[in-house]
C-alpha positions as CSV (number, residue, x, y, z in Angstrom):
1,M,-6.8,12.4,6.7
2,C,-9.3,10.5,8.3
3,G,-12.0,7.0,8.3
4,I,-15.2,6.4,7.0
5,A,-17.9,4.2,6.2
6,G,-21.5,3.4,6.4
7,F,-24.3,1.6,4.4
8,S,-27.3,1.3,2.4
9,L,-30.6,0.9,4.1
10,F,-32.3,-0.1,0.5
11,N,-32.5,-3.4,1.0
12,Y,-31.4,-4.0,4.9
13,N,-32.2,-2.7,8.1
14,E,-28.6,-2.7,9.3
15,G,-29.7,-1.1,12.6
16,G,-30.1,3.1,12.1
17,E,-27.6,4.8,14.9
18,K,-26.5,2.1,17.0
19,A,-25.1,0.1,13.6
20,L,-23.3,4.2,13.0
21,H,-22.0,4.2,16.1
22,N,-20.6,0.6,16.3
23,V,-19.2,1.4,12.9
24,H,-17.3,4.4,13.5
25,H,-15.9,3.4,16.7
26,A,-14.5,0.4,15.1
27,I,-12.1,3.0,13.3
28,L,-11.7,5.6,16.1
29,H,-8.1,5.3,15.4
30,R,-8.2,6.9,12.4
31,G,-9.8,10.1,13.6
32,P,-9.8,10.7,16.8
33,D,-10.0,14.4,16.6
34,A,-14.0,13.9,16.5
35,S,-17.1,12.4,14.9
36,G,-19.6,12.4,13.3
37,T,-23.1,10.5,11.2
38,Y,-25.9,11.2,9.0
39,L,-28.8,8.8,8.6
40,D,-31.8,8.9,6.2
41,E,-33.9,6.1,5.4
42,H,-31.5,5.2,2.2
43,I,-28.4,5.5,3.6
44,G,-26.4,5.9,6.7
45,L,-23.0,7.3,6.3
46,C,-20.1,8.3,9.5
47,H,-16.7,9.5,9.9
48,R,-13.5,9.9,12.4
49,R,-11.9,13.1,11.7
50,L,-7.8,13.4,11.8
51,S,-8.1,17.5,11.9
52,I,-5.5,18.8,9.5
53,L,-7.1,21.7,7.6
54,D,-9.5,24.3,9.1
55,L,-9.3,23.1,12.8
56,S,-12.9,24.5,14.2
57,E,-15.8,23.0,13.9
58,A,-16.4,24.2,10.8
59,G,-14.6,20.9,9.0
60,N,-16.4,18.6,10.8
61,Q,-18.6,15.9,8.6
62,P,-20.2,14.2,7.5
63,M,-20.8,17.4,5.8
64,F,-23.5,19.1,3.8
65,S,-23.7,21.5,0.3
66,A,-25.0,24.5,0.0
67,D,-28.6,24.0,-0.6
68,G,-28.1,20.6,1.6
69,N,-29.2,17.8,-1.3
70,L,-25.4,16.6,-1.1
71,V,-23.8,14.4,1.9
72,I,-20.0,13.5,2.2
73,V,-17.7,11.7,3.7
74,F,-14.1,12.1,2.8
75,N,-10.7,10.3,3.6
76,G,-7.6,12.3,2.6
77,E,-6.4,15.5,1.6
78,I,-7.1,17.6,-2.2
79,Y,-3.7,19.1,-2.7
80,N,-4.9,21.5,-5.5
81,F,-8.3,22.3,-3.6
82,L,-7.1,26.1,-3.2
83,E,-7.1,26.5,-6.7
84,I,-10.3,24.9,-7.9
85,R,-11.8,27.0,-4.7
86,A,-11.1,29.8,-6.2
87,K,-12.5,29.1,-9.7
88,L,-15.6,28.0,-7.8
89,E,-15.7,31.3,-6.0
90,Q,-15.4,33.3,-9.4
91,Q,-18.7,31.1,-10.6
92,G,-20.0,33.1,-7.4
93,V,-19.9,30.0,-5.1
94,A,-20.0,31.0,-0.7
95,F,-18.0,28.7,0.8
96,K,-18.5,28.1,4.9
97,S,-15.3,26.7,5.7
98,H,-11.1,26.7,4.3
99,T,-11.7,22.6,4.0
100,D,-10.7,20.6,0.8
101,T,-13.9,19.0,1.5
102,E,-16.5,21.4,1.2
103,V,-14.4,22.1,-1.8
104,I,-15.4,18.6,-3.8
105,L,-19.6,19.3,-2.7
106,E,-19.3,21.9,-4.6
107,L,-17.5,20.8,-7.4
108,Y,-19.6,17.7,-7.6
109,A,-22.6,20.1,-7.6
110,R,-21.4,21.7,-11.3
111,E,-20.1,18.9,-12.2
112,G,-20.6,15.5,-11.3
113,I,-18.7,12.1,-11.6
114,Q,-16.6,14.4,-14.3
115,C,-15.1,16.2,-10.8
116,L,-12.7,13.3,-10.3
117,Q,-10.7,14.9,-13.0
118,K,-9.9,18.0,-11.4
119,L,-8.8,16.3,-8.4
120,N,-4.9,16.1,-7.5
121,G,-4.9,14.1,-3.8
122,M,-5.0,10.6,-2.3
123,F,-8.9,10.6,-1.3
124,A,-11.6,7.6,-0.5
125,F,-15.0,9.4,-0.1
126,A,-18.4,8.3,-0.3
127,L,-21.3,11.1,-1.7
128,W,-25.0,11.5,-1.7
129,D,-26.9,12.6,-3.8
130,K,-30.2,12.9,-2.1
131,T,-32.4,14.4,-5.3
132,K,-31.2,11.3,-7.8
133,Q,-30.6,9.1,-4.5
134,E,-27.5,8.0,-5.6
135,L,-24.6,6.9,-3.6
136,F,-21.6,8.2,-5.4
137,I,-18.1,6.0,-3.5
138,A,-14.3,7.5,-5.3
139,R,-10.7,6.1,-4.5
140,D,-7.9,7.9,-5.8
141,R,-5.6,7.3,-8.6
142,L,-2.7,5.6,-7.4
143,G,-4.2,4.0,-4.4
144,K,-3.0,6.1,-1.4
145,K,-6.5,6.0,0.6
146,P,-8.2,2.7,0.9
147,L,-12.0,1.7,-0.4
148,Y,-13.5,-1.8,1.3
149,Y,-16.7,-3.0,0.3
150,F,-19.2,-5.3,1.3
151,S,-22.3,-6.9,-1.1
152,D,-24.1,-9.8,-0.5
153,N,-28.2,-10.4,-1.8
154,G,-29.1,-6.8,-1.7
155,R,-26.8,-5.5,1.6
156,F,-24.3,-3.3,0.8
157,A,-21.6,-1.8,3.0
158,F,-18.3,0.1,2.6
159,G,-15.3,1.2,4.9
160,S,-12.3,2.5,5.2
161,E,-10.8,-0.7,6.9
162,I,-12.9,-4.0,6.9
163,K,-13.0,-3.8,10.5
164,A,-15.4,-1.0,10.4
165,I,-18.2,-3.2,7.9
166,L,-17.6,-6.3,10.9
167,A,-18.7,-4.0,13.4
168,L,-22.2,-4.9,11.7
169,Q,-24.2,-7.5,12.5
170,D,-23.8,-10.7,11.0
171,I,-21.5,-10.1,8.4
172,P,-20.5,-13.4,6.9
173,R,-16.5,-14.2,7.4
174,D,-16.1,-16.9,4.7
175,I,-11.8,-17.0,4.0
176,R,-11.2,-17.2,-0.1
177,L,-8.7,-20.0,-0.4
178,D,-7.2,-18.0,-3.8
179,A,-6.8,-15.3,-1.8
180,V,-4.7,-17.3,1.1
181,Y,-3.2,-18.6,-2.0
182,D,-2.4,-15.0,-3.3
183,F,-1.2,-14.1,0.4
184,F,1.3,-16.6,0.8
185,A,2.4,-15.4,-2.6
186,Y,2.5,-12.2,-2.1
187,Q,2.6,-11.2,1.5
188,Y,-0.6,-9.5,1.0
189,V,-4.3,-10.2,-0.6
190,P,-4.3,-8.3,-4.1
191,D,-7.4,-5.9,-5.5
192,P,-10.2,-6.5,-6.1
193,K,-10.4,-9.0,-3.1
194,S,-10.4,-9.3,0.3
195,I,-9.7,-12.5,2.1
196,F,-13.3,-12.4,3.2
197,Q,-15.8,-13.8,-0.2
198,H,-18.3,-11.4,0.4
199,I,-15.8,-8.0,1.0
200,H,-13.8,-6.7,-1.7
201,K,-11.8,-3.5,-2.8
202,L,-12.7,-0.6,-5.1
203,P,-9.3,-0.5,-6.8
204,P,-7.8,2.2,-7.3
205,A,-8.6,5.1,-10.2
206,H,-12.3,3.8,-9.9
207,Y,-15.8,5.1,-8.4
208,M,-18.8,3.5,-7.9
209,V,-22.5,4.7,-8.0
210,L,-24.9,2.6,-6.1
211,N,-28.5,3.4,-5.8
212,K,-31.5,1.4,-5.0
213,D,-31.0,-1.5,-8.0
214,G,-28.0,-2.2,-7.5
215,F,-24.1,-0.8,-8.2
216,T,-21.5,-0.4,-11.0
217,I,-17.7,0.4,-10.8
218,T,-16.0,2.5,-13.7
219,E,-12.0,3.2,-13.9
220,Y,-11.5,6.6,-14.5
221,W,-8.0,6.9,-15.3
222,D,-5.1,4.7,-15.8
223,L,-1.2,5.2,-16.1
224,S,-0.3,4.8,-19.9
225,F,3.4,4.2,-20.8
226,K,3.4,4.1,-24.6
227,N,3.5,8.4,-25.7
228,I,7.7,8.2,-24.9
229,S,9.2,11.7,-24.5
230,T,11.7,13.0,-27.5
231,A,12.9,16.1,-25.5
232,S,16.7,16.1,-24.6
233,E,17.9,14.1,-20.7
234,D,18.7,17.2,-19.6
235,A,15.3,19.0,-20.6
236,N,13.1,16.1,-18.4
237,K,16.0,16.7,-15.9
238,Q,14.6,20.3,-15.4
239,Q,10.9,19.6,-16.1
240,L,11.4,16.8,-13.5
241,K,13.1,18.7,-10.7
242,A,10.4,21.5,-11.1
243,L,7.3,19.0,-10.8
244,L,8.9,17.4,-7.6
245,E,9.6,21.2,-6.3
246,H,5.5,22.2,-6.8
247,V,4.3,18.6,-5.6
248,T,6.3,19.3,-2.6
249,K,5.4,22.8,-1.4
250,L,1.6,21.9,-2.2
251,R,1.9,18.7,0.6
252,M,3.2,21.3,2.8
253,I,0.0,23.0,3.7
254,S,-1.4,22.1,6.8
255,D,-3.0,24.1,9.7
256,V,-1.2,21.6,12.0
257,P,2.9,20.1,12.9
258,L,4.4,18.5,10.0
259,G,6.9,17.5,9.1
260,A,9.0,13.9,7.1
261,F,10.0,10.5,7.6
262,L,13.5,10.1,6.7
263,S,15.8,6.6,5.7
264,G,18.5,7.4,4.4
265,G,17.2,6.4,1.1
266,V,17.8,8.2,-2.1
267,D,14.0,9.3,-1.9
268,S,12.9,10.0,1.5
269,S,16.6,12.3,1.4
270,G,15.3,14.5,-1.8
271,V,11.8,14.9,-0.3
272,V,13.3,16.6,3.2
273,A,15.7,18.1,0.6
274,M,13.2,19.8,-1.4
275,M,11.4,20.8,1.9
276,S,14.4,22.1,3.4
277,E,14.6,24.5,0.5
278,A,10.9,25.2,0.6
279,S,10.6,25.8,4.4
280,E,11.8,28.9,6.5
281,T,12.3,26.7,9.9
282,P,14.1,23.4,10.2
283,V,11.9,20.3,9.1
284,K,11.4,17.8,11.6
285,T,12.7,14.6,10.3
286,C,12.1,10.7,12.4
287,T,14.6,7.7,11.3
288,I,14.2,3.9,12.4
289,G,17.0,2.1,12.8
290,F,17.8,-1.8,14.1
291,D,20.2,-2.5,16.5
292,N,21.6,-5.3,14.0
293,K,24.0,-3.0,11.7
294,D,23.3,-5.0,8.7
295,F,19.5,-3.2,8.2
296,N,20.2,-0.3,10.6
297,E,20.7,3.0,8.1
298,A,20.0,5.5,10.9
299,D,24.1,6.6,10.5
300,F,22.7,7.6,6.7
301,A,19.6,9.4,8.4
302,R,21.4,11.5,10.5
303,E,24.4,12.6,7.4
304,I,21.1,14.4,6.0
305,A,19.4,15.5,9.1
306,E,23.1,17.0,9.8
307,K,23.9,18.2,6.2
308,Y,19.7,20.5,6.2
309,N,19.7,21.4,9.9
310,T,16.8,19.3,10.5
311,E,15.6,18.8,14.2
312,H,16.1,14.9,14.0
313,H,14.6,12.2,16.0
314,E,15.8,8.4,15.9
315,Y,14.6,5.0,17.6
316,T,16.3,2.0,17.4
317,V,14.1,-1.4,17.2
318,N,15.0,-3.8,19.6
319,Q,14.5,-6.5,21.4
320,N,10.6,-5.5,21.6
321,V,9.2,-6.7,18.9
322,A,7.5,-9.4,20.4
323,D,6.1,-8.1,23.0
324,R,4.5,-5.0,20.4
325,L,3.8,-6.9,17.5
326,E,0.2,-8.5,18.4
327,H,-0.8,-4.9,19.0
328,I,0.6,-3.8,15.6
329,V,-0.5,-6.4,13.8
330,S,-4.1,-6.2,14.8
331,F,-4.5,-2.6,12.4
332,F,-4.3,-5.6,9.8
333,D,-8.0,-7.0,9.2
334,E,-6.4,-9.3,6.6
335,P,-3.1,-11.0,6.2
336,F,-0.4,-8.8,5.2
337,A,3.4,-9.7,5.8
338,D,5.4,-7.0,4.5
339,P,7.8,-7.1,7.2
340,S,9.2,-3.9,7.2
341,L,5.6,-3.0,8.3
342,V,7.6,-3.5,11.8
343,P,9.5,-0.2,11.5
344,T,7.0,0.9,9.2
345,Y,4.8,1.3,12.6
346,F,8.0,2.9,15.4
347,V,8.9,5.6,13.1
348,S,5.3,6.6,12.9
349,E,4.7,6.3,17.0
350,L,7.8,8.6,16.8
351,A,6.4,11.0,13.9
352,R,3.6,11.7,15.7
353,K,5.2,12.5,18.9
354,A,6.7,15.6,17.2
355,V,4.0,16.1,14.0
356,T,0.3,15.3,12.9
357,V,1.5,15.2,8.9
358,A,4.9,13.5,7.4
359,L,6.4,13.6,4.1
360,A,7.6,10.4,2.7
361,G,9.3,8.8,-0.4
362,D,7.3,6.2,-1.7
363,G,6.6,6.2,-4.7
364,G,10.3,6.9,-6.5
365,D,11.2,2.9,-6.9
366,E,8.3,2.4,-8.8
367,M,8.0,5.3,-10.4
368,F,11.7,5.6,-11.6
369,A,13.1,1.4,-11.5
370,G,14.8,1.9,-8.3
371,Y,14.2,-1.5,-6.8
372,E,17.0,-4.4,-7.0
373,K,14.8,-6.8,-8.6
374,Y,14.9,-4.5,-11.7
375,T,18.6,-5.2,-12.3
376,T,18.1,-8.5,-11.4
377,D,15.3,-8.9,-13.8
378,D,17.2,-7.4,-16.6
379,I,20.4,-9.7,-15.7
380,E,17.4,-12.6,-16.4
381,N,16.3,-10.9,-19.6
382,K,19.6,-10.6,-20.8
383,L,20.4,-14.6,-20.0
384,R,16.4,-15.3,-20.7
385,N,17.6,-14.4,-24.8
386,K,20.6,-15.8,-25.2
387,F,18.8,-19.1,-25.5
388,P,15.9,-20.6,-28.3
389,E,12.2,-20.6,-26.4
390,S,12.7,-24.5,-27.1
391,V,15.6,-25.0,-24.8
392,R,14.6,-23.0,-22.1
393,K,10.9,-24.6,-21.9
394,T,12.1,-28.3,-22.8
395,L,16.0,-28.6,-21.3
396,F,15.9,-25.9,-18.1
397,P,13.7,-27.3,-16.4
398,T,15.4,-30.4,-15.6
399,L,18.4,-28.3,-15.1
400,A,16.8,-27.0,-12.3
401,K,16.3,-30.1,-10.7
402,I,20.1,-31.5,-10.7
403,A,20.8,-27.7,-9.7
404,G,18.8,-28.0,-6.6
405,K,20.1,-31.0,-5.4
406,V,23.5,-29.2,-4.9
407,P,24.0,-28.2,-1.4
408,G,24.6,-24.6,-0.2
409,T,23.5,-21.2,-1.6
410,I,24.7,-22.1,-5.2
411,G,22.3,-24.5,-5.9
412,K,19.5,-22.7,-4.7
413,K,19.8,-19.7,-6.9
414,A,20.6,-21.9,-9.6
415,K,18.0,-23.7,-9.4
416,S,15.8,-20.5,-8.9
417,L,17.7,-18.5,-12.0
418,L,17.2,-21.5,-14.2
419,T,13.4,-22.1,-13.1
420,T,13.1,-18.5,-14.3
421,L,14.6,-18.5,-17.3
422,S,12.1,-21.5,-18.4
423,H,9.0,-19.4,-18.6
424,D,8.4,-16.0,-20.7
425,A,9.5,-12.3,-18.7
426,A,6.1,-12.0,-17.5
427,M,6.3,-15.3,-15.7
428,G,9.7,-15.1,-15.0
429,F,8.7,-11.8,-13.1
430,Y,6.5,-13.2,-11.2
431,I,8.6,-16.1,-10.1
432,T,11.4,-14.1,-9.2
433,N,9.5,-12.3,-6.1
434,S,6.9,-14.3,-5.2
435,M,7.5,-14.8,-1.7
436,I,6.2,-18.4,-2.0
437,T,8.0,-21.4,-4.3
438,D,5.4,-24.1,-5.8
439,E,7.3,-26.5,-4.3
440,M,7.1,-24.6,-1.0
441,W,3.3,-24.4,-1.5
442,N,2.8,-28.1,-2.5
443,S,5.0,-29.4,0.2
444,L,2.9,-27.1,2.8
445,V,-0.6,-27.4,1.6
446,K,-3.4,-30.0,2.8
447,P,-4.6,-32.5,-0.4
448,D,-8.2,-31.1,0.1
449,V,-7.2,-27.5,-0.1
450,A,-4.9,-28.6,-2.7
451,E,-8.0,-30.0,-4.9
452,K,-10.3,-26.8,-4.1
453,L,-7.9,-24.5,-6.1
454,K,-7.1,-27.0,-8.3
455,G,-6.5,-24.9,-11.9
456,Y,-5.8,-21.6,-9.8
457,H,-2.4,-19.8,-9.5
458,P,-1.8,-16.3,-8.1
459,S,0.6,-15.4,-11.0
460,H,-2.6,-14.6,-13.0
461,Y,-2.1,-11.2,-11.2
462,T,1.3,-9.9,-12.1
463,I,0.8,-11.6,-15.5
464,D,-2.7,-10.3,-16.4
465,T,-1.4,-6.4,-15.2
466,Y,2.0,-7.2,-17.2
467,H,0.2,-7.6,-20.5
468,K,-2.3,-4.6,-19.7
469,A,0.5,-2.7,-19.6
470,D,0.8,-0.6,-23.0
471,G,4.8,0.3,-22.6
472,P,7.2,-0.2,-25.7
473,D,9.7,-2.8,-23.5
474,H,9.9,-5.2,-20.7
475,L,10.0,-2.4,-18.3
476,S,8.3,-0.3,-19.0
477,K,5.7,-3.1,-18.3
478,I,7.4,-4.4,-14.8
479,L,6.7,-1.0,-13.8
480,Y,3.5,-0.2,-14.5
481,T,3.2,-3.8,-13.2
482,D,4.5,-2.9,-9.6
483,I,2.7,0.5,-9.5
484,K,-0.8,-1.4,-10.2
485,T,0.2,-4.8,-8.3
486,Y,2.6,-4.0,-5.2
487,M,2.5,0.0,-4.7
488,T,-0.7,-0.7,-4.3
489,G,-1.7,-3.9,-2.4
490,D,1.8,-3.8,-0.2
491,I,3.5,-0.5,0.0
492,L,0.6,2.3,0.3
493,V,-1.2,-0.5,2.6
494,K,1.3,-0.6,4.7
495,V,1.9,3.0,5.4
496,D,-2.0,4.0,5.5
497,R,-2.3,1.0,8.5
498,M,1.2,2.0,10.4
499,S,0.2,6.0,10.2
500,M,-3.5,5.7,10.9
501,A,-2.6,3.1,13.9
502,N,-0.8,6.0,15.3
503,S,-3.4,8.8,13.9
504,L,-0.7,10.4,12.0
505,E,-1.3,11.2,8.0
506,V,1.7,10.5,5.7
507,R,2.0,12.4,2.4
508,A,4.1,11.4,-0.3
509,P,4.8,13.9,-3.5
510,I,6.3,11.2,-5.4
511,L,3.4,9.6,-5.6
512,D,1.2,12.8,-7.5
513,Y,-0.6,11.5,-10.3
514,Q,1.5,13.7,-12.1
515,V,4.7,13.0,-11.5
516,A,3.6,9.7,-11.9
517,E,2.3,10.7,-16.0
518,F,5.1,12.6,-16.2
519,A,7.8,9.6,-15.2
520,A,5.3,7.0,-17.9
521,T,6.7,9.3,-20.5
522,L,10.9,9.3,-19.6
523,P,12.1,6.7,-21.8
524,S,13.2,3.4,-20.0
525,S,17.1,4.2,-20.6
526,Q,16.3,7.5,-18.2
527,K,15.0,5.2,-15.2
528,Y,17.8,2.2,-15.5
529,R,20.9,2.5,-17.6
530,D,23.3,0.2,-17.1
531,G,22.7,-0.9,-13.8
532,E,21.8,2.3,-12.7
533,K,18.5,2.5,-11.0
534,K,16.7,5.7,-10.5
535,Y,19.1,7.5,-12.8
536,L,17.2,10.7,-13.9
537,L,15.6,10.9,-10.8
538,K,19.3,10.4,-9.0
539,E,20.0,13.2,-11.5
540,V,17.6,15.6,-10.0
541,F,19.0,15.3,-6.4
542,K,22.3,15.4,-7.1
543,P,23.1,18.5,-5.8
544,F,20.8,18.0,-2.8
545,I,22.3,14.3,-1.8
546,P,26.0,13.1,-1.3
547,D,27.5,10.8,-4.2
548,T,28.1,8.4,-0.8
549,L,24.3,8.1,-0.2
550,L,22.8,8.7,-3.3
551,Y,24.9,6.0,-4.8
552,R,25.0,3.5,-2.5
553,K,23.2,-0.2,-2.1
554,K,19.5,0.6,-1.4
555,M,18.6,-1.5,2.1
556,G,14.8,0.1,2.4
557,F,12.5,-0.5,5.7
558,S,14.5,-4.2,5.9
559,T,14.3,-6.5,9.0
560,P,16.6,-9.7,10.4
561,L,13.9,-11.9,10.0
562,D,16.0,-15.3,10.2
563,E,17.2,-14.4,13.3
564,W,13.8,-13.0,14.9
565,F,12.8,-16.4,14.3
566,R,15.3,-18.1,16.1
567,G,15.6,-15.0,18.8
568,E,12.8,-12.8,20.2
569,L,10.0,-13.9,18.5
570,K,10.9,-18.2,18.8
571,A,8.5,-18.0,21.5
572,L,5.8,-16.6,20.2
573,S,6.5,-18.3,16.6
574,E,6.2,-22.0,18.6
575,S,2.6,-21.0,20.4
576,K,0.8,-19.7,17.1
577,L,2.6,-21.8,14.3
578,L,3.6,-25.2,15.9
579,Q,0.1,-25.2,18.6
580,C,-3.0,-23.9,16.4
581,N,-6.1,-26.0,16.1
582,E,-7.3,-23.8,13.2
583,G,-6.3,-21.0,10.8
584,L,-3.4,-22.3,9.5
585,S,-3.7,-25.7,9.6
586,D,-6.8,-25.5,8.2
587,V,-4.4,-25.0,5.0
588,F,-1.2,-26.7,5.7
589,N,-0.1,-29.3,7.0
590,T,0.9,-29.1,11.0
591,A,4.0,-31.9,10.2
592,A,5.3,-29.5,7.0
593,I,4.8,-26.6,9.5
594,N,7.2,-28.8,12.1
595,S,9.8,-29.8,9.1
596,I,10.5,-26.0,7.8
597,W,10.4,-25.0,11.5
598,Q,13.1,-27.2,12.7
599,E,14.8,-27.2,9.5
600,H,15.2,-22.9,10.4
601,Q,15.7,-23.3,13.6
602,S,19.1,-25.6,13.0
603,R,20.1,-23.6,10.5
604,T,19.8,-26.3,7.2
605,K,18.0,-23.6,5.9
606,D,16.6,-20.2,6.4
607,H,12.7,-20.3,5.9
608,G,12.2,-16.6,8.1
609,I,9.9,-15.4,4.7
610,V,7.5,-18.3,5.2
611,L,7.2,-18.9,8.6
612,W,6.9,-14.8,9.2
613,S,3.5,-14.9,6.5
614,M,2.3,-18.2,8.6
615,L,2.5,-16.2,11.8
616,M,1.2,-12.4,10.0
617,Y,-1.9,-15.6,9.2
618,Q,-2.0,-16.9,12.2
619,M,-2.6,-13.8,14.5
620,W,-4.4,-12.4,11.6
621,Y,-6.9,-15.3,12.0
622,D,-7.0,-15.4,15.4
623,R,-8.2,-11.4,15.7
624,Y,-10.5,-11.5,13.2
625,A,-11.9,-15.0,11.3
626,V,-12.4,-17.4,14.4
627,I,-15.1,-16.0,17.7
628,Q,-17.6,-13.7,15.5
629,E,-18.7,-12.1,19.1
630,R,-15.0,-11.0,20.3
631,A,-14.9,-9.6,16.7
632,S,-18.4,-7.9,16.6
């Protein structure tokens, strides 16, 4: 796991070695072990290395193919590289290192772009072909590793993080208003957008080819739900178990210390169990807890740690969040507001003291229907199907307004439910999971901003993805939607930035694309059954995890936001939200911001989620959007 960046010199002179130095210094945290650059008359490439495989200098990058024609910078891990390497050696290829990077080079030399079909891993890489004078950039199927690019009037640059691109001179920082709206709806900016007008994300499972005439972007893989397995439930269970054991072992290959995140939830507990079964020595595990017992899972994690005799490490997040929040948030170079970024940072920091690589349980909820929201959605859909569409669309909006006047939680929930039911299933899924209601947005947004955004609504991102899904039923469509949106835009971004902030590599066995493809073939009834989430996955893990943990209510990396804003984050938030002269105040009315702040402080209403999004936006703006001299 590393950091990569580079730029084209076809149409713009970026400044040579000095520019490369500025770029790779901006992502130093992603790879503190070594660095390297490549520069010719057409392309500049740079690399920061976090050494995982072949710790010798032979593994340093940029790396060249045997004939010297190809140059690569690579971030990630190829888990099946030994298998590919063996086949290439049978064809007469002689390798100089023991790295997966060299395997990509030699595979591409023989198969070109089709090499992507054989790579199993998490990756983003840029490969320069001197003969073709083409730059080939690719990103893994599910988006574990990030890749941003800047394009404007023939000028082109790319990087693992936006801050690498911003390190170049005179990069415009025009903010996209539609991306701001998206951010408050989702707590992240969905791809292919970024918060900046001229910077974009290369979507997962896509590659780019750049030459002097410009570039093209192509999708090389997608997840299909249309081919439903006819095998028995027991056969699917056995196949899933064998597959999970296999992909977990693949991710335990490392030349540096390796451990695991352990939350006490189903997925991380299952991964730790399978690691323990495959390891001859105790697995190192790391857990984060809160001093607020309503958000603390440390006891559950400890139970798994004791069961498998792991070398267990714990850290409790208490009254020190405000002291470190600015530093933590600085690693996000566009607005990001999933509050679990805080515990993810701390568990990464804790893990890095003991290991360089950590396995995690990411992906289980999206692949196997594990979130509580799927239960909510199931209930809503059953209710939706009981009423004719004409009744839902004409009567329910009026009833929602009436319900909204009822004080307390009951009125709020009734209004939300009736609003959701007045729409179709795709829009209903968006409304239920949006982080800001239309009513709240309209009460906050300034009239001139609303006018500029006229005709735009963030829901299209969810709805378009939902309708792209080829699954046979609603559950398969919302799982596809979450995999393509929430998982790639939120979960994987959070883990990448917070782990890389601590120079830690995180691997997720359940996110192996073979697991994703297999899960997509399972009937929905084997994922969600009579209110039981992750049904088949739990059946697989049943021999390894006590029922008291396997069937307890999911918590995840939750955070006590409402109380934070009335306590340890109050002073920081007042200075950022109520005294800002630009940033948030360019988008929202300051009087409206003050109003919801006062409502929250008086406990009239809880606005923790919206306040957190506001705080994250302003903290991002202060660091990355305003003073270009300071950020460049």
